[in-house]
PQR file with spaces between the fields and no chain letter, atoms N, CA, C, O and H, PARSE charges and radii, in Angstrom:
ATOM       1  N    MET     1     -11.023   16.292   64.304 -0.4000 1.5000
ATOM       2  CA   MET     1     -10.092   15.406   63.412 -0.0000 2.0000
ATOM       3  C    MET     1      -9.633   15.939   62.483  0.5500 1.7000
ATOM       4  O    MET     1     -10.479   16.557   61.838 -0.5500 1.4000
ATOM       5  N    PRO     2      -8.097   16.014   61.890 -0.5600 1.5000
ATOM       6  CA   PRO     2      -7.773   16.645   60.707  0.2800 2.0000
ATOM       7  C    PRO     2      -7.857   15.544   59.735  0.5500 1.7000
ATOM       8  O    PRO     2      -7.741   14.340   59.962 -0.5500 1.4000
ATOM       9  N    HIS     3      -8.088   16.168   58.568 -0.4000 1.5000
ATOM      10  CA   HIS     3      -8.300   15.634   56.997 -0.0000 2.0000
ATOM      11  C    HIS     3      -7.135   15.948   56.357  0.5500 1.7000
ATOM      12  O    HIS     3      -6.439   16.952   56.510 -0.5500 1.4000
ATOM      13  H    HIS     3      -8.183   17.147   58.384  0.4000 1.0000
ATOM      14  N    PRO     4      -6.950   14.870   55.516 -0.5600 1.5000
ATOM      15  CA   PRO     4      -5.976   15.494   54.242  0.2800 2.0000
ATOM      16  C    PRO     4      -6.285   16.646   53.468  0.5500 1.7000
ATOM      17  O    PRO     4      -7.487   16.866   53.320 -0.5500 1.4000
ATOM      18  N    LYS     5      -5.623   17.292   53.034 -0.4000 1.5000
ATOM      19  CA   LYS     5      -6.124   18.656   52.209 -0.0000 2.0000
ATOM      20  C    LYS     5      -6.055   18.091   50.754  0.5500 1.7000
ATOM      21  O    LYS     5      -7.070   18.212   50.068 -0.5500 1.4000
ATOM      22  H    LYS     5      -4.646   17.113   53.154  0.4000 1.0000
ATOM      23  N    ARG     6      -5.064   17.546   50.271 -0.4000 1.5000
ATOM      24  CA   ARG     6      -4.928   17.031   48.893 -0.0000 2.0000
ATOM      25  C    ARG     6      -4.695   15.535   48.986  0.5500 1.7000
ATOM      26  O    ARG     6      -4.150   14.937   49.914 -0.5500 1.4000
ATOM      27  H    ARG     6      -4.239   17.448   50.829  0.4000 1.0000
ATOM      28  N    ARG     7      -5.231   15.003   47.799 -0.4000 1.5000
ATOM      29  CA   ARG     7      -5.325   13.258   47.633 -0.0000 2.0000
ATOM      30  C    ARG     7      -3.799   12.710   47.460  0.5500 1.7000
ATOM      31  O    ARG     7      -3.078   13.481   46.828 -0.5500 1.4000
ATOM      32  H    ARG     7      -5.674   15.489   47.046  0.4000 1.0000
ATOM      33  N    HIS     8      -3.369   11.862   47.781 -0.4000 1.5000
ATOM      34  CA   HIS     8      -2.224   11.134   47.701 -0.0000 2.0000
ATOM      35  C    HIS     8      -2.428   10.432   46.294  0.5500 1.7000
ATOM      36  O    HIS     8      -3.453    9.849   45.939 -0.5500 1.4000
ATOM      37  H    HIS     8      -3.956   11.236   48.295  0.4000 1.0000
ATOM      38  N    SER     9      -1.185   10.606   45.509 -0.4000 1.5000
ATOM      39  CA   SER     9      -1.378    9.818   44.211 -0.0000 2.0000
ATOM      40  C    SER     9      -1.075    8.459   44.205  0.5500 1.7000
ATOM      41  O    SER     9      -0.509    8.003   45.198 -0.5500 1.4000
ATOM      42  H    SER     9      -0.352   11.080   45.798  0.4000 1.0000
ATOM      43  N    ALA    10      -1.347    7.725   43.266 -0.4000 1.5000
ATOM      44  CA   ALA    10      -1.269    6.158   43.569 -0.0000 2.0000
ATOM      45  C    ALA    10       0.277    5.777   43.474  0.5500 1.7000
ATOM      46  O    ALA    10       0.703    4.691   43.867 -0.5500 1.4000
ATOM      47  H    ALA    10      -1.807    8.095   42.459  0.4000 1.0000
ATOM      48  N    MET    11       1.051    6.743   42.932 -0.4000 1.5000
ATOM      49  CA   MET    11       2.386    6.369   43.080 -0.0000 2.0000
ATOM      50  C    MET    11       3.124    6.386   44.441  0.5500 1.7000
ATOM      51  O    MET    11       4.008    5.573   44.711 -0.5500 1.4000
ATOM      52  H    MET    11       0.705    7.626   42.613  0.4000 1.0000
ATOM      53  N    ARG    12       2.638    7.526   45.424 -0.4000 1.5000
ATOM      54  CA   ARG    12       3.004    7.771   46.478 -0.0000 2.0000
ATOM      55  C    ARG    12       2.407    6.660   47.583  0.5500 1.7000
ATOM      56  O    ARG    12       2.934    6.452   48.676 -0.5500 1.4000
ATOM      57  H    ARG    12       1.920    8.186   45.205  0.4000 1.0000
ATOM      58  N    ARG    13       1.361    6.077   47.151 -0.4000 1.5000
ATOM      59  CA   ARG    13       0.504    5.014   47.970 -0.0000 2.0000
ATOM      60  C    ARG    13       1.386    3.590   47.794  0.5500 1.7000
ATOM      61  O    ARG    13       1.714    2.833   48.708 -0.5500 1.4000
ATOM      62  H    ARG    13       0.932    6.247   46.264  0.4000 1.0000
ATOM      63  N    ASP    14       1.655    3.453   46.469 -0.4000 1.5000
ATOM      64  CA   ASP    14       2.235    1.892   46.189 -0.0000 2.0000
ATOM      65  C    ASP    14       3.691    2.193   46.551  0.5500 1.7000
ATOM      66  O    ASP    14       4.277    1.128   46.742 -0.5500 1.4000
ATOM      67  H    ASP    14       1.388    4.068   45.727  0.4000 1.0000
ATOM      68  N    LYS    15       4.457    3.210   46.708 -0.4000 1.5000
ATOM      69  CA   LYS    15       5.881    3.039   47.221 -0.0000 2.0000
ATOM      70  C    LYS    15       5.635    3.036   48.715  0.5500 1.7000
ATOM      71  O    LYS    15       6.617    2.434   49.150 -0.5500 1.4000
ATOM      72  H    LYS    15       3.980    4.075   46.552  0.4000 1.0000
ATOM      73  N    ARG    16       4.819    3.394   49.814 -0.4000 1.5000
ATOM      74  CA   ARG    16       4.534    3.087   50.868 -0.0000 2.0000
ATOM      75  C    ARG    16       4.504    1.616   51.033  0.5500 1.7000
ATOM      76  O    ARG    16       5.312    0.905   51.631 -0.5500 1.4000
ATOM      77  H    ARG    16       4.022    3.883   49.461  0.4000 1.0000
ATOM      78  N    ARG    17       3.483    1.306   50.428 -0.4000 1.5000
ATOM      79  CA   ARG    17       3.263   -0.054   50.272 -0.0000 2.0000
ATOM      80  C    ARG    17       4.193   -1.286   50.004  0.5500 1.7000
ATOM      81  O    ARG    17       3.963   -2.413   50.441 -0.5500 1.4000
ATOM      82  H    ARG    17       2.826    1.883   49.943  0.4000 1.0000
ATOM      83  N    ALA    18       5.213   -0.958   49.274 -0.4000 1.5000
ATOM      84  CA   ALA    18       6.286   -1.844   48.851 -0.0000 2.0000
ATOM      85  C    ALA    18       6.845   -2.310   49.981  0.5500 1.7000
ATOM      86  O    ALA    18       7.534   -3.251   49.588 -0.5500 1.4000
ATOM      87  H    ALA    18       5.399   -0.042   48.918  0.4000 1.0000
ATOM      88  N    HIS    19       6.951   -2.234   50.994 -0.4000 1.5000
ATOM      89  CA   HIS    19       7.775   -3.019   52.246 -0.0000 2.0000
ATOM      90  C    HIS    19       6.444   -3.757   52.845  0.5500 1.7000
ATOM      91  O    HIS    19       6.726   -4.662   53.630 -0.5500 1.4000
ATOM      92  H    HIS    19       6.392   -1.469   51.313  0.4000 1.0000
ATOM      93  N    ASP    20       5.389   -3.596   52.680 -0.4000 1.5000
ATOM      94  CA   ASP    20       4.467   -4.592   53.616 -0.0000 2.0000
ATOM      95  C    ASP    20       4.122   -5.748   52.839  0.5500 1.7000
ATOM      96  O    ASP    20       3.062   -5.964   52.251 -0.5500 1.4000
ATOM      97  H    ASP    20       5.160   -2.861   52.043  0.4000 1.0000
ATOM      98  N    PHE    21       5.113   -6.438   52.907 -0.4000 1.5000
ATOM      99  CA   PHE    21       4.773   -7.876   52.307 -0.0000 2.0000
ATOM     100  C    PHE    21       5.439   -8.685   53.177  0.5500 1.7000
ATOM     101  O    PHE    21       6.270   -8.243   53.971 -0.5500 1.4000
ATOM     102  H    PHE    21       5.973   -6.263   53.384  0.4000 1.0000
ATOM     103  N    ILE    22       5.043  -10.216   53.064 -0.4000 1.5000
ATOM     104  CA   ILE    22       5.508  -11.091   54.105 -0.0000 2.0000
ATOM     105  C    ILE    22       6.431  -12.292   53.243  0.5500 1.7000
ATOM     106  O    ILE    22       6.011  -13.099   52.414 -0.5500 1.4000
ATOM     107  H    ILE    22       4.369  -10.575   52.420  0.4000 1.0000
ATOM     108  N    THR    23       7.674  -12.124   53.696 -0.4000 1.5000
ATOM     109  CA   THR    23       8.296  -13.288   52.925 -0.0000 2.0000
ATOM     110  C    THR    23       8.373  -14.890   53.681  0.5500 1.7000
ATOM     111  O    THR    23       8.654  -15.151   54.850 -0.5500 1.4000
ATOM     112  H    THR    23       8.016  -11.469   54.370  0.4000 1.0000
ATOM     113  N    ALA    24       8.029  -15.794   52.591 -0.4000 1.5000
ATOM     114  CA   ALA    24       8.014  -17.088   53.366 -0.0000 2.0000
ATOM     115  C    ALA    24       9.601  -17.356   53.987  0.5500 1.7000
ATOM     116  O    ALA    24      10.636  -16.789   53.637 -0.5500 1.4000
ATOM     117  H    ALA    24       7.801  -15.582   51.641  0.4000 1.0000
ATOM     118  N    PRO    25       9.404  -18.524   55.132 -0.5600 1.5000
ATOM     119  CA   PRO    25      10.692  -19.032   55.717  0.2800 2.0000
ATOM     120  C    PRO    25      11.588  -19.740   54.779  0.5500 1.7000
ATOM     121  O    PRO    25      11.171  -20.536   53.938 -0.5500 1.4000
ATOM     122  N    GLN    26      12.895  -19.414   54.955 -0.4000 1.5000
ATOM     123  CA   GLN    26      13.795  -20.362   53.871 -0.0000 2.0000
ATOM     124  C    GLN    26      14.169  -21.433   54.533  0.5500 1.7000
ATOM     125  O    GLN    26      15.182  -21.471   55.231 -0.5500 1.4000
ATOM     126  H    GLN    26      13.234  -18.768   55.638  0.4000 1.0000
ATOM     127  N    LEU    27      13.181  -22.621   54.320 -0.4000 1.5000
ATOM     128  CA   LEU    27      13.516  -24.023   54.753 -0.0000 2.0000
ATOM     129  C    LEU    27      14.255  -24.880   53.850  0.5500 1.7000
ATOM     130  O    LEU    27      14.033  -24.868   52.639 -0.5500 1.4000
ATOM     131  H    LEU    27      12.358  -22.591   53.753  0.4000 1.0000
ATOM     132  N    THR    28      15.218  -25.700   54.449 -0.4000 1.5000
ATOM     133  CA   THR    28      15.983  -26.594   53.779 -0.0000 2.0000
ATOM     134  C    THR    28      16.053  -28.022   54.544  0.5500 1.7000
ATOM     135  O    THR    28      15.573  -28.146   55.671 -0.5500 1.4000
ATOM     136  H    THR    28      15.399  -25.709   55.432  0.4000 1.0000
ATOM     137  N    THR    29      16.611  -28.970   53.937 -0.4000 1.5000
ATOM     138  CA   THR    29      16.343  -30.066   54.601 -0.0000 2.0000
ATOM     139  C    THR    29      17.498  -30.808   55.340  0.5500 1.7000
ATOM     140  O    THR    29      18.451  -31.067   54.604 -0.5500 1.4000
ATOM     141  H    THR    29      17.000  -28.869   53.021  0.4000 1.0000
ATOM     142  N    CYS    30      17.594  -31.125   56.371 -0.4000 1.5000
ATOM     143  CA   CYS    30      18.487  -31.555   57.279 -0.0000 2.0000
ATOM     144  C    CYS    30      19.315  -32.682   56.537  0.5500 1.7000
ATOM     145  O    CYS    30      18.721  -33.520   55.858 -0.5500 1.4000
ATOM     146  H    CYS    30      16.820  -30.915   56.969  0.4000 1.0000
ATOM     147  N    SER    31      20.492  -32.694   56.652 -0.4000 1.5000
ATOM     148  CA   SER    31      21.428  -33.690   55.852 -0.0000 2.0000
ATOM     149  C    SER    31      21.344  -34.822   56.748  0.5500 1.7000
ATOM     150  O    SER    31      21.399  -35.862   56.091 -0.5500 1.4000
ATOM     151  H    SER    31      20.975  -32.014   57.203  0.4000 1.0000
ATOM     152  N    HIS    32      21.230  -35.035   58.026 -0.4000 1.5000
ATOM     153  CA   HIS    32      21.200  -36.141   58.811 -0.0000 2.0000
ATOM     154  C    HIS    32      20.067  -36.738   58.803  0.5500 1.7000
ATOM     155  O    HIS    32      20.086  -37.904   58.409 -0.5500 1.4000
ATOM     156  H    HIS    32      21.185  -34.190   58.559  0.4000 1.0000
ATOM     157  N    CYS    33      18.768  -36.157   59.216 -0.4000 1.5000
ATOM     158  CA   CYS    33      17.423  -37.030   59.452 -0.0000 2.0000
ATOM     159  C    CYS    33      16.433  -36.534   57.962  0.5500 1.7000
ATOM     160  O    CYS    33      15.408  -37.155   57.677 -0.5500 1.4000
ATOM     161  H    CYS    33      18.752  -35.210   59.536  0.4000 1.0000
ATOM     162  N    GLY    34      16.796  -35.669   57.348 -0.4000 1.5000
ATOM     163  CA   GLY    34      16.006  -35.036   56.345 -0.0000 2.0000
ATOM     164  C    GLY    34      14.565  -34.406   56.720  0.5500 1.7000
ATOM     165  O    GLY    34      13.571  -34.433   55.994 -0.5500 1.4000
ATOM     166  H    GLY    34      17.628  -35.165   57.580  0.4000 1.0000
ATOM     167  N    ALA    35      14.671  -33.782   58.121 -0.4000 1.5000
ATOM     168  CA   ALA    35      13.514  -32.955   58.271 -0.0000 2.0000
ATOM     169  C    ALA    35      13.912  -31.578   57.823  0.5500 1.7000
ATOM     170  O    ALA    35      15.021  -31.129   57.534 -0.5500 1.4000
ATOM     171  H    ALA    35      15.479  -33.760   58.711  0.4000 1.0000
ATOM     172  N    ALA    36      12.533  -30.936   57.840 -0.4000 1.5000
ATOM     173  CA   ALA    36      12.670  -29.570   57.137 -0.0000 2.0000
ATOM     174  C    ALA    36      12.925  -28.504   58.092  0.5500 1.7000
ATOM     175  O    ALA    36      12.066  -28.342   58.958 -0.5500 1.4000
ATOM     176  H    ALA    36      11.632  -31.301   58.074  0.4000 1.0000
ATOM     177  N    ILE    37      14.111  -27.623   58.096 -0.4000 1.5000
ATOM     178  CA   ILE    37      14.678  -26.840   59.072 -0.0000 2.0000
ATOM     179  C    ILE    37      14.846  -25.305   58.591  0.5500 1.7000
ATOM     180  O    ILE    37      14.803  -25.063   57.385 -0.5500 1.4000
ATOM     181  H    ILE    37      14.809  -27.754   57.392  0.4000 1.0000
ATOM     182  N    LEU    38      14.975  -24.609   59.224 -0.4000 1.5000
ATOM     183  CA   LEU    38      15.390  -23.013   58.942 -0.0000 2.0000
ATOM     184  C    LEU    38      17.146  -23.067   58.718  0.5500 1.7000
ATOM     185  O    LEU    38      17.946  -23.727   59.382 -0.5500 1.4000
ATOM     186  H    LEU    38      15.010  -24.805   60.203  0.4000 1.0000
ATOM     187  N    THR    39      17.399  -22.254   57.695 -0.4000 1.5000
ATOM     188  CA   THR    39      18.501  -22.430   57.395 -0.0000 2.0000
ATOM     189  C    THR    39      19.525  -21.992   58.706  0.5500 1.7000
ATOM     190  O    THR    39      18.986  -21.329   59.592 -0.5500 1.4000
ATOM     191  H    THR    39      16.749  -21.718   57.155  0.4000 1.0000
ATOM     192  N    HIS    40      20.904  -22.318   58.856 -0.4000 1.5000
ATOM     193  CA   HIS    40      21.716  -21.746   59.809 -0.0000 2.0000
ATOM     194  C    HIS    40      21.197  -22.023   61.234  0.5500 1.7000
ATOM     195  O    HIS    40      21.394  -21.311   62.219 -0.5500 1.4000
ATOM     196  H    HIS    40      21.342  -22.856   58.136  0.4000 1.0000
ATOM     197  N    ARG    41      20.532  -23.127   61.181 -0.4000 1.5000
ATOM     198  CA   ARG    41      19.878  -23.411   62.536 -0.0000 2.0000
ATOM     199  C    ARG    41      20.111  -24.894   63.062  0.5500 1.7000
ATOM     200  O    ARG    41      20.237  -25.768   62.204 -0.5500 1.4000
ATOM     201  H    ARG    41      20.372  -23.705   60.381  0.4000 1.0000
ATOM     202  N    VAL    42      20.176  -25.228   64.339 -0.4000 1.5000
ATOM     203  CA   VAL    42      20.328  -26.684   64.628 -0.0000 2.0000
ATOM     204  C    VAL    42      18.752  -27.370   64.574  0.5500 1.7000
ATOM     205  O    VAL    42      17.740  -26.835   65.026 -0.5500 1.4000
ATOM     206  H    VAL    42      20.075  -24.518   65.036  0.4000 1.0000
ATOM     207  N    CYS    43      18.827  -28.636   63.928 -0.4000 1.5000
ATOM     208  CA   CYS    43      18.001  -29.524   63.716 -0.0000 2.0000
ATOM     209  C    CYS    43      16.933  -29.821   64.884  0.5500 1.7000
ATOM     210  O    CYS    43      17.295  -30.539   65.817 -0.5500 1.4000
ATOM     211  H    CYS    43      19.650  -29.071   63.561  0.4000 1.0000
ATOM     212  N    PRO    44      15.621  -29.289   64.865 -0.5600 1.5000
ATOM     213  CA   PRO    44      15.043  -29.775   66.372  0.2800 2.0000
ATOM     214  C    PRO    44      14.863  -31.147   66.177  0.5500 1.7000
ATOM     215  O    PRO    44      14.617  -31.638   67.279 -0.5500 1.4000
ATOM     216  N    GLU    45      14.868  -32.014   65.291 -0.4000 1.5000
ATOM     217  CA   GLU    45      14.570  -33.353   65.351 -0.0000 2.0000
ATOM     218  C    GLU    45      15.568  -33.944   65.889  0.5500 1.7000
ATOM     219  O    GLU    45      15.409  -34.593   66.923 -0.5500 1.4000
ATOM     220  H    GLU    45      15.067  -31.616   64.396  0.4000 1.0000
ATOM     221  N    CYS    46      16.842  -33.823   65.256 -0.4000 1.5000
ATOM     222  CA   CYS    46      17.662  -34.891   65.614 -0.0000 2.0000
ATOM     223  C    CYS    46      19.281  -33.868   66.535  0.5500 1.7000
ATOM     224  O    CYS    46      20.122  -34.387   67.269 -0.5500 1.4000
ATOM     225  H    CYS    46      16.971  -33.296   64.415  0.4000 1.0000
ATOM     226  N    GLY    47      19.224  -32.832   66.241 -0.4000 1.5000
ATOM     227  CA   GLY    47      19.950  -31.863   67.156 -0.0000 2.0000
ATOM     228  C    GLY    47      21.673  -31.490   66.230  0.5500 1.7000
ATOM     229  O    GLY    47      22.608  -30.798   66.633 -0.5500 1.4000
ATOM     230  H    GLY    47      18.541  -32.411   65.645  0.4000 1.0000
ATOM     231  N    TYR    48      21.544  -32.215   65.011 -0.4000 1.5000
ATOM     232  CA   TYR    48      22.686  -31.980   64.546 -0.0000 2.0000
ATOM     233  C    TYR    48      22.832  -30.700   63.516  0.5500 1.7000
ATOM     234  O    TYR    48      21.909  -30.429   62.749 -0.5500 1.4000
ATOM     235  H    TYR    48      20.784  -32.777   64.684  0.4000 1.0000
ATOM     236  N    TYR    49      24.004  -29.958   63.547 -0.4000 1.5000
ATOM     237  CA   TYR    49      24.294  -28.967   62.843 -0.0000 2.0000
ATOM     238  C    TYR    49      25.390  -29.167   61.903  0.5500 1.7000
ATOM     239  O    TYR    49      26.456  -29.574   62.366 -0.5500 1.4000
ATOM     240  H    TYR    49      24.754  -30.178   64.171  0.4000 1.0000
ATOM     241  N    ARG    50      25.279  -28.923   60.539 -0.4000 1.5000
ATOM     242  CA   ARG    50      26.626  -29.116   59.601 -0.0000 2.0000
ATOM     243  C    ARG    50      27.118  -30.600   60.032  0.5500 1.7000
ATOM     244  O    ARG    50      28.222  -30.656   60.574 -0.5500 1.4000
ATOM     245  H    ARG    50      24.414  -28.593   60.163  0.4000 1.0000
ATOM     246  N    ASP    51      26.492  -31.651   59.865 -0.4000 1.5000
ATOM     247  CA   ASP    51      27.130  -32.861   60.055 -0.0000 2.0000
ATOM     248  C    ASP    51      27.713  -33.160   61.648  0.5500 1.7000
ATOM     249  O    ASP    51      28.346  -34.177   61.933 -0.5500 1.4000
ATOM     250  H    ASP    51      25.595  -31.605   59.424  0.4000 1.0000
ATOM     251  N    LYS    52      27.453  -32.328   62.395 -0.4000 1.5000
ATOM     252  CA   LYS    52      27.966  -32.459   64.053 -0.0000 2.0000
ATOM     253  C    LYS    52      26.741  -32.360   64.751  0.5500 1.7000
ATOM     254  O    LYS    52      25.789  -31.620   64.501 -0.5500 1.4000
ATOM     255  H    LYS    52      26.939  -31.502   62.163  0.4000 1.0000
ATOM     256  N    GLN    53      26.909  -33.404   65.889 -0.4000 1.5000
ATOM     257  CA   GLN    53      25.940  -33.282   66.675 -0.0000 2.0000
ATOM     258  C    GLN    53      26.200  -31.949   67.595  0.5500 1.7000
ATOM     259  O    GLN    53      27.277  -31.876   68.188 -0.5500 1.4000
ATOM     260  H    GLN    53      27.682  -34.005   66.093  0.4000 1.0000
ATOM     261  N    ALA    54      25.262  -30.921   67.725 -0.4000 1.5000
ATOM     262  CA   ALA    54      25.236  -29.842   68.454 -0.0000 2.0000
ATOM     263  C    ALA    54      24.698  -29.748   69.678  0.5500 1.7000
ATOM     264  O    ALA    54      25.260  -29.144   70.592 -0.5500 1.4000
ATOM     265  H    ALA    54      24.388  -30.981   67.244  0.4000 1.0000
ATOM     266  N    ILE    55      23.620  -30.310   69.789 -0.4000 1.5000
ATOM     267  CA   ILE    55      22.862  -30.634   71.343 -0.0000 2.0000
ATOM     268  C    ILE    55      22.180  -32.006   71.027  0.5500 1.7000
ATOM     269  O    ILE    55      21.973  -32.377   69.872 -0.5500 1.4000
ATOM     270  H    ILE    55      23.164  -30.801   69.046  0.4000 1.0000
ATOM     271  N    GLU    56      21.837  -32.755   72.170 -0.4000 1.5000
ATOM     272  CA   GLU    56      21.412  -33.986   72.326 -0.0000 2.0000
ATOM     273  C    GLU    56      19.880  -33.652   72.481  0.5500 1.7000
ATOM     274  O    GLU    56      19.426  -32.693   73.106 -0.5500 1.4000
ATOM     275  H    GLU    56      22.005  -32.454   73.109  0.4000 1.0000
ATOM     276  N    ILE    57      19.204  -34.559   71.837 -0.4000 1.5000
ATOM     277  CA   ILE    57      17.698  -34.799   71.882 -0.0000 2.0000
ATOM     278  C    ILE    57      17.389  -35.847   72.596  0.5500 1.7000
ATOM     279  O    ILE    57      17.917  -36.939   72.386 -0.5500 1.4000
ATOM     280  H    ILE    57      19.573  -35.337   71.329  0.4000 1.0000
ATOM     281  N    LYS    58      16.550  -35.657   73.473 -0.4000 1.5000
ATOM     282  CA   LYS    58      15.819  -36.759   74.105 -0.0000 2.0000
ATOM     283  C    LYS    58      14.999  -37.716   73.327  0.5500 1.7000
ATOM     284  O    LYS    58      13.992  -37.156   72.894 -0.5500 1.4000
ATOM     285  H    LYS    58      16.122  -34.770   73.643  0.4000 1.0000
ATOM     286  N    GLY    59      15.073  -38.856   73.030 -0.4000 1.5000
ATOM     287  CA   GLY    59      14.375  -39.632   72.544 -0.0000 2.0000
ATOM     288  C    GLY    59      14.309  -39.701   70.849  0.5500 1.7000
ATOM     289  O    GLY    59      13.483  -40.250   70.120 -0.5500 1.4000
ATOM     290  H    GLY    59      15.891  -39.311   73.382  0.4000 1.0000
ATOM     291  N    ALA    60      15.435  -38.974   70.553 -0.4000 1.5000
ATOM     292  CA   ALA    60      15.807  -39.304   69.109 -0.0000 2.0000
ATOM     293  C    ALA    60      16.232  -40.309   68.356  0.5500 1.7000
ATOM     294  O    ALA    60      17.349  -40.711   68.681 -0.5500 1.4000
ATOM     295  H    ALA    60      16.106  -38.529   71.146  0.4000 1.0000
ATOM     296  N    ASN    61      15.682  -40.913   67.367 -0.4000 1.5000
ATOM     297  CA   ASN    61      15.822  -41.840   66.586 -0.0000 2.0000
ATOM     298  C    ASN    61      17.058  -42.129   65.815  0.5500 1.7000
ATOM     299  O    ASN    61      17.562  -43.223   65.560 -0.5500 1.4000
ATOM     300  H    ASN    61      14.775  -40.586   67.103  0.4000 1.0000
ATOM     301  N    ALA    62      17.426  -41.002   65.513 -0.4000 1.5000
ATOM     302  CA   ALA    62      18.478  -40.450   64.453 -0.0000 2.0000
ATOM     303  C    ALA    62      20.110  -40.867   64.568  0.5500 1.7000
ATOM     304  O    ALA    62      20.917  -40.436   63.745 -0.5500 1.4000
ATOM     305  H    ALA    62      17.017  -40.113   65.720  0.4000 1.0000
């Protein structure tokens, strides 16, 4: 198995790790029912998107 000849510096290590983070999902509230939803998506609770019904949800009380 090959081994590194030289030690990598901390700067080189940190530059490599700069993109190894996880971002939290961007949640907003539905303007129709108030549920937490992802941005630019149809609300899974009531089926509305931008104050218009996009899909019909069975059993929705909204």
